[in-house]
C-alpha angles and dihedrals in degrees: 000000000000116000123218125221110253113247117254117269124243089256093052091048091050090050090050092048092053093048095050093042089054091050092052095042093050093048093051093044094049092049096045093245117150115253118243115266146157100234122107097262096044118117114279093217134039111253113271097214107144092219093069103035093093091053091045093054092046091047092052092048094048094044092051091047094050090048092051092048093047092048094046130224099277096043089045090060098040096044091049093049090050099046109028097077092051093051087066097037092054092050088050091054092047093052097037095051097034092236094162090059090054092065117072112239095230100029143040136262132202122236087248092054092048090049092050093048091049096040090237136128112271093229091054092050093047094052094045095049094043089056090048091054090064086069093045092258102137123345129233097229093186131352109304096001129102135203132181126266125197090268096050090044089056089054091047097049103039117062091183089058089051090054091047091052093044094053092050093044095044114029091019097050095045092048094045089056089058101048094104093042091052091050091050091048102042108012119227097312101146089223115145087217092059104053137124088255089058092050092047092052099036094244123167118186091352129099131210095271093047089050091052090052091065112113092240092050100055090108088059092048090052092049091049091052090051090049090056090047090054092049091053092046093047093049089057097044093049095044093247087124119007137137092278096053103022103123090218095060108026098074099268087131126029102230092172091060092073091059109196091348123139125261116197110204104205112207087001098160115200093352097250093133092052088049090052091052092043092054090059099037116045102195115048120095121221135211116190115207121196143123119306096255091052094045092056091053091046093055089055096042095051092059089080090067126094115274091247089059105037093044089066097048124080133168135223133179111249143153118215090214088069124071114278112258101191128078109219144164094232131024105199130196124176119189091341104110098055089065091066141060121247089263092053094046091049089056092050090052093045090055091057100048100076091060097046117116120217092268099034119127134204108217117195125187110192143118117305105195120213117252114252117289095008100105134035111294094239091057091043088053090053090051092048088048090058090049094052089045091057090048096050097041107039108357090255131138142218111220140212121221090265091050089056091052091051091048091056090052090049092052096045131334088226093065111096131180107235095178137013116185127185111180116217111266095022132102089198122080140177122247118195114199130190132188114238102207091187088070089236119175115282112275118214120234118225130214 
């Protein structure tokens, strides 16, 4: 019988926490980098220095473990069930009623002043903000008076962050509350027309994106776009996706090896990803495929690029639910597959196969979730949160490496993953897929 390693004791966790905290503190101090803090002028992001990321991850894991042990299993469940809903509700109130804007950045405001500026009852404002302060959002500097912390300053200064929080606290909260109801009503179909979002908004035969196209929902569409902009910006600023670990630019795929070959960017939007690749690789040609309305915008947007870049990028109207019409060296999809169920993704892949040449590749950049128990629990929870978000909003799915392998089998047994790369510090990886025309057994990709 296999034996498991006993979990570390509270004392061992405390010892580990002190060691990693010292490592981080000394690195920041010796390099003149401000220490993390909660006060208004503290840094809004943890330093991204590569030398301390290992200690940071270990510190987070140990700190979470010691908290869970000190709270205890039963209290951990009950406290979470009591508080989690209000974490989101309070953020919704802060963003909906612009409470951060009601507090001067370099001064203080009374609960009465905040209520008057927000046209709200003082008691409501007091109770909302006092709950927020337990998460270091605002600080009650003296009885009845409020000042900013680093977290509330971030909300005040970044309108994209406000949209990100609002989407998660509004559309996200209402949909999350309907996950079980949607499962009871539809079963686990993976259809984007049978999601928790659809149940929450009373939609029949219409998905989230169709709903946001309604004339009276354009404000919601704009806010969602800003939410996505914030996510992209935040991934870069926190080193989740940056030039060092971006799988497009860090050597995960040899773009120069295809020479002047053709890259078809399926669902490529305005072509900014092709432009990014083209700036770094002078020979490949690019064809962006997307819906007609997007293609027309892309043709205009790409004109701002250098001639050496834009001359190699063209656009064509296309729908990835229809058979592929272009023979290419690379069929590229970035953050497309996670929007769709396994059945939907299999169809997208099937539509590509007939046009693949012997040496063609399908290159997918998307999330590659960690397998269970392989990363700190807090980060695993964030990854699982993204997965459940895709399920409840559009019927999509985030996938582990094994999930990607199974998807290729589902689409066509001849598809084999020849390379799967997950750069350190990134949740996004690159999956390179070939078509084995000899119908050889499926070959497993390795991280």
